C-alpha positions in Angstrom: 104.9 111.1 124.1 105.3 112.2 120.1 104.3 109.9 117.8 107.1 108.0 115.4 105.8 107.2 111.7 107.7 105.1 109.2 108.1 106.4 105.9 110.5 104.8 103.4 113.1 103.3 106.2 112.8 106.6 108.1 111.5 107.0 111.4 109.8 110.3 111.6 109.0 112.0 115.4 105.9 114.2 115.1 105.2 117.2 117.4 102.5 117.7 114.9 98.7 115.9 114.9 98.9 113.7 111.7 95.4 112.8 110.3 94.1 109.3 111.3 94.6 107.9 107.9 98.6 107.8 109.0 99.1 105.0 111.6 102.3 105.3 113.6 104.9 103.0 113.9 105.0 103.7 117.7 104.5 106.5 120.5 107.6 107.8 121.8 111.4 107.3 121.4 113.6 109.2 119.0 113.3 109.4 115.5 115.6 110.0 112.5 113.7 113.0 111.3 111.9 115.5 114.2 108.7 117.2 112.1 107.0 120.2 113.6 104.5 122.6 112.4 103.0 126.0 113.2 104.4 129.5 113.4 107.5 130.4 111.2 109.0 131.4 114.7 109.4 127.7 115.5 111.5 127.0 112.2 115.3 126.0 112.6 117.7 128.2 112.1 119.7 128.0 108.4 119.1 125.1 106.4 117.1 125.6 103.0 113.5 126.0 102.3 110.9 124.1 100.1 107.9 126.3 99.2 104.2 125.9 97.8 102.8 128.9 96.9 99.3 129.0 95.5 97.0 132.2 95.1 95.3 131.6 98.5 98.0 130.1 100.5 101.5 129.5 100.9 103.2 126.2 102.6 106.8 126.4 103.5 109.0 123.6 104.8 112.7 124.5 106.3 114.8 121.5 106.3 117.7 122.1 109.0 121.1 121.6 108.4 122.0 118.1 108.6 118.7 117.2 107.7 117.4 116.0 111.1 114.9 118.3 111.5 111.7 119.6 109.3 109.4 122.6 110.1 106.3 123.4 108.4 104.7 126.9 108.1 101.8 128.3 106.2 99.6 131.2 105.7 96.0 130.8 104.3 93.6 127.6 104.4 96.2 124.3 104.3 94.3 121.6 105.9 96.5 118.9 108.1 96.2 116.3 105.4 97.9 118.5 103.0 100.8 119.5 105.6 101.5 116.1 106.1 101.1 114.5 102.4 103.2 117.0 101.0 106.0 116.2 103.7 105.8 112.4 103.1 106.2 112.8 99.4 107.6 115.9 98.1 110.0 116.8 101.3 111.4 113.5 101.7 112.1 113.2 98.1 114.5 116.5 98.6 115.9 114.9 101.4 116.5 111.7 99.7 118.0 113.6 96.6 120.5 115.8 99.0 121.9 112.5 100.1 122.4 110.9 96.9 120.0 108.0 96.8 117.3 107.3 94.1 114.0 109.6 94.8 112.1 107.9 92.0 108.5 109.4 90.7 106.6 105.7 91.0 104.3 104.0 92.9 104.8 100.5 94.3 102.7 97.4 95.3 104.0 94.5 97.4 103.6 90.7 97.2 105.1 88.4 100.1 108.5 90.0 100.5 108.7 91.4 97.0 107.7 94.9 95.0 107.0 95.9 91.9 107.6 99.5 91.0 105.2 101.6 88.5 107.1 104.5 87.2 105.7 107.4 85.3 105.2 111.1 84.6 102.6 112.7 86.4 99.4 111.9 84.6 100.6 108.7 83.4 98.0 106.9 85.2 100.2 105.4 88.5 97.5 105.8 91.0 94.7 104.2 88.8 96.8 101.1 88.6 98.1 101.4 92.1 94.3 101.3 93.2 93.8 98.7 90.7 96.6 96.4 92.2 95.3 96.9 95.8 91.7 95.9 94.6 93.5 92.8 93.7 94.8 91.9 96.8 98.4 93.2 96.6 99.9 95.1 99.5 99.9 99.2 98.9 103.6 100.4 99.4 103.8 103.9 98.0 101.6 106.2 95.6 104.3 108.5 94.6 107.3 107.8 95.8 109.7 105.1 96.0 113.6 105.3 97.2 115.1 102.4 96.3 118.4 100.8 97.4 121.3 98.2 97.4 121.7 95.5 100.0 123.5 92.2 99.8 123.6 92.7 96.1 119.6 93.2 95.6 117.7 96.1 94.9 115.0 96.6 98.1 112.6 99.1 99.1 110.6 100.1 102.5 107.0 101.3 102.3 106.5 105.3 101.9 103.4 106.4 102.2 100.8 103.6 101.3 98.0 106.1 100.8 96.6 106.8 97.1 95.7 110.3 95.4 92.7 109.4 93.6 89.7 110.7 91.8 86.0 110.0 92.9 85.3 107.8 89.9 88.7 105.6 90.5 87.9 104.9 94.0 84.4 104.1 93.2 85.5 101.6 90.3 87.8 100.0 93.3 85.8 99.8 95.8 87.3 102.6 98.0 84.1 104.9 98.2 83.5 103.8 101.9 87.1 103.7 102.7 88.7 106.3 104.9 89.7 109.4 103.0 90.4 113.1 103.2 90.2 115.7 100.5 93.2 117.2 99.3 93.6 120.9 98.1 92.2 122.1 94.9 95.5 122.1 93.2 95.1 118.2 93.2 92.6 118.4 90.8 89.6 117.2 92.8 91.2 113.9 94.1 91.1 112.5 97.8 93.5 110.8 100.0 92.3 107.3 100.4 93.5 104.4 102.6 93.7 101.9 99.8 93.4 98.3 101.7 93.0 96.5 105.1 96.4 95.1 104.1 99.3 97.0 105.6 102.7 97.0 105.4 105.2 96.9 107.8 106.9 99.9 107.6 110.5 98.7 108.6 110.0 95.7 106.4 112.1 95.4 103.1 110.9 94.1 99.9 113.2 93.0 97.4 112.2 94.6 94.0 111.1 92.1 91.5 110.4 94.4 88.6 110.0 98.0 87.4 107.0 98.9 84.9 107.8 102.0 83.0 104.1 103.2 82.2 104.0 104.7 78.4 101.9 107.6 77.6 98.2 106.6 77.7 97.0 104.5 75.1 93.3 105.0 74.3 90.2 103.0 75.5 91.1 99.5 74.4 93.8 97.3 73.3 95.7 94.4 75.1 98.4 95.0 77.4 101.4 95.1 75.9 105.1 94.9 78.0 108.2 95.1 76.4 111.7 94.9 78.2 113.5 97.9 78.0 117.3 97.4 76.9 119.5 99.1 79.6 120.4 102.4 77.8 116.4 102.8 77.6 115.6 101.8 81.1 118.6 104.3 82.5 116.9 107.1 80.5 113.6 106.5 81.6 114.1 106.0 85.4 117.0 108.9 85.6 114.3 111.0 84.0 111.6 110.2 86.8 114.7 110.9 89.1 114.1 113.8 91.5 117.4 116.0 91.2 119.7 113.1 90.2 123.1 113.6 91.4 126.1 111.9 90.1 126.0 109.1 92.7 122.3 108.7 91.9 122.7 108.6 88.5 125.4 105.8 88.7 123.1 104.3 91.1 120.4 103.9 88.8 122.8 102.5 86.1 123.3 99.9 88.6 119.7 99.0 89.2 119.0 98.7 85.4 121.1 95.9 85.2 120.4 94.1 88.3 116.3 94.5 88.0 114.1 93.9 84.9 112.6 97.2 83.8 109.6 96.8 81.2 107.8 99.2 79.0 103.9 98.8 79.8 101.2 100.0 77.6 97.7 99.7 78.6 94.5 101.0 77.9 92.8 104.3 79.8 89.8 102.2 80.6 89.4 101.6 84.2 87.7 98.4 83.7 90.7 97.3 81.8 93.0 97.8 84.5 92.5 94.6 86.5 93.9 92.6 83.3 96.8 94.9 83.5 97.1 93.9 86.9 96.9 90.2 86.2 99.4 90.7 83.4 101.9 92.4 85.6 101.6 90.0 88.5 102.0 87.0 86.0 104.9 88.4 84.7 106.4 88.3 88.5 105.5 85.0 89.3 102.8 86.3 91.8 99.7 84.2 92.3 97.1 86.5 93.2 94.5 85.8 96.4 
């Protein structure tokens, strides 16, 4: 009986052993996507290949035609946590983009039935703010990829990978030093993948997107939190710029999203000790009362 994992509303049936950090949705039954890993001979015929190459290792994911199966094969030292985490973020980002959905470079935290997205490029501080939010009692929904969609006149999302890629100093600051974690590849700048909270989101639950916060370039060691609503053209440009391989359909969807969901520019300090104040400000803006 193969475990089935829930990611972004997809059920992923895996013949490859995922690390214990990932909790299965169920054991047995079908999945939307079949995931296998190992020798290249097991790769499906046809389809496309997503490849990650470094000096001492090579990792390739073959996506079968029809997008119903993915096979990972590698050479060199590639720990299982890297095989799975790259699939859960980068490869699923590709699958979403291929079907015209918005694959947004964003972290997400939840409260009750609502979500806030934290959008920004690599190095903008999404994971640190994500960790601060989880430490304040928010539910971890996604660290690096959000796939928003329309339903019944609202914009919603389902949880992705609720684990955080954090440096050790960030993990210590937010009380995660003793949490289950696994080291990531050297290319991840010495980060580890951490279980963020004892609060676990139902992988199939829908969260209504309350707001999108676009992280400005890091703003130094001090200064107050500043939030500024973005007009629709600026909001559209910011979100489209963080959408993976946007198709015309995805661009139209981003245009609809920014007319229905508040998009806010967020400036905050780089100081880790200031991030709890940023979380309180963001939560108050959404009308959330934190525990």
